[in-house]
C-alpha positions as MATLAB code, in Angstrom:
seq = 'MAEQAEVEAHGDGFNVASEFVLSDKLEQAETRGVPQDQLKRFARVATGRGFPLDLAHAQYVDARRAGNPYGFNPLKRATVANLDTAMKHLRAFLNDELLPIRWTVSYAI';
ca = [
      20.705    6.909  -37.249;
      22.408    4.274  -40.049;
      23.284    2.180  -37.079;
      19.582    2.195  -35.733;
      18.300    1.540  -39.438;
      20.183   -1.360  -39.922;
      19.075   -2.781  -36.345;
      15.351   -1.958  -37.402;
      16.083   -4.079  -40.819;
      17.942   -6.988  -39.866;
      16.341   -7.121  -36.278;
      18.174   -6.694  -32.883;
      17.762  -10.302  -31.406;
      15.929   -8.416  -28.479;
      12.140   -9.491  -29.548;
      13.227  -12.869  -30.350;
      15.202  -13.614  -27.056;
      12.293  -12.359  -25.255;
       9.706  -14.631  -27.190;
      12.075  -17.665  -26.280;
      12.288  -16.772  -22.473;
       8.177  -16.134  -22.266;
       7.911  -19.571  -24.247;
      10.274  -21.346  -21.859;
       8.415  -19.635  -19.044;
       4.794  -20.728  -20.424;
       6.339  -24.124  -20.700;
       7.280  -24.247  -16.942;
       3.929  -22.781  -16.084;
       2.012  -25.574  -17.830;
       4.186  -28.486  -16.187;
       3.326  -26.810  -12.889;
      -0.498  -27.568  -14.046;
      -1.493  -23.769  -14.793;
      -4.848  -23.917  -16.987;
      -4.314  -23.371  -20.738;
      -6.693  -20.421  -21.073;
      -4.669  -18.591  -18.069;
      -1.431  -18.979  -20.496;
      -2.892  -17.864  -23.435;
      -4.218  -14.711  -21.787;
      -1.004  -13.912  -19.961;
       0.925  -14.548  -23.377;
      -1.384  -12.050  -24.767;
      -1.009   -9.433  -22.035;
       2.886   -9.722  -21.940;
       3.322   -9.484  -25.495;
       1.141   -6.282  -25.761;
      -1.504   -7.911  -27.651;
      -4.205   -8.768  -25.103;
      -5.308   -6.250  -22.626;
      -8.525   -4.709  -24.471;
      -8.512   -0.629  -23.461;
     -11.850   -1.009  -22.753;
     -11.520   -3.729  -19.919;
      -8.345   -1.079  -18.631;
     -10.745    1.612  -18.811;
     -13.772   -0.346  -16.744;
     -11.108   -1.533  -14.174;
      -9.883    2.183  -13.562;
     -12.942    3.592  -13.034;
     -13.916    0.562  -10.885;
     -11.100    1.132   -8.871;
     -11.880    4.842   -8.216;
     -15.510    4.133   -7.412;
     -17.051    5.605   -3.984;
     -16.061    3.065   -1.279;
     -13.122    1.301   -3.090;
     -11.435   -1.025   -1.219;
      -7.778    0.599   -2.275;
      -8.447    3.999   -0.255;
      -7.863    5.984   -3.500;
     -10.510    8.983   -3.775;
     -13.600    8.274   -5.884;
     -13.727    9.887   -9.179;
     -16.233   12.601  -10.002;
     -18.871   12.336  -12.478;
     -17.065   14.697  -14.360;
     -14.071   12.998  -14.365;
     -15.375    9.871  -15.641;
     -17.019   12.090  -18.394;
     -13.790   13.615  -19.372;
     -11.635   10.240  -19.311;
     -14.899    8.800  -21.866;
     -14.065   11.529  -24.151;
     -10.398   10.867  -23.959;
     -11.007    7.346  -24.887;
     -13.155    7.905  -27.602;
     -10.493   10.357  -29.219;
      -7.622    7.948  -28.336;
      -9.666    5.327  -29.988;
     -10.231    7.247  -33.212;
      -6.677    7.862  -33.287;
      -5.707    4.674  -33.145;
      -8.371    3.616  -35.973;
      -9.647    1.495  -32.861;
     -13.300    1.242  -33.202;
     -13.717   -2.763  -32.983;
     -15.163   -2.787  -29.401;
     -17.445   -0.281  -27.695;
     -16.782    0.635  -24.219;
     -18.989   -1.142  -22.304;
     -20.041    0.115  -18.722;
     -20.289   -2.528  -15.818;
     -19.111   -0.177  -13.197;
     -21.493    1.353  -10.877;
     -20.627    5.283   -9.817;
     -22.859    5.201   -6.195;
     -22.567    2.092   -4.117;
];
């Protein structure tokens, strides 16, 4: 326990090292001509700060719609409603009320 507290207080170097690796990879991608906006999006997602919960939710529900190209069984309306409720509770717990969940997904084809 004391060892873990010391590591947390002084840093373990892992986060710093991973940021250097990420920075190097982003620079390499930039020299290959990857657009800057894509690099910024990737960096936000890679560091855990950039994949909005509502986007992940919408993509999951869309991937499980009737007739999806992935071969997944479609979600039932009750399941989607339960997922919506769980998302609301999670956002309340995380104090993440910044963005409302936006629906762009159609349940029927």
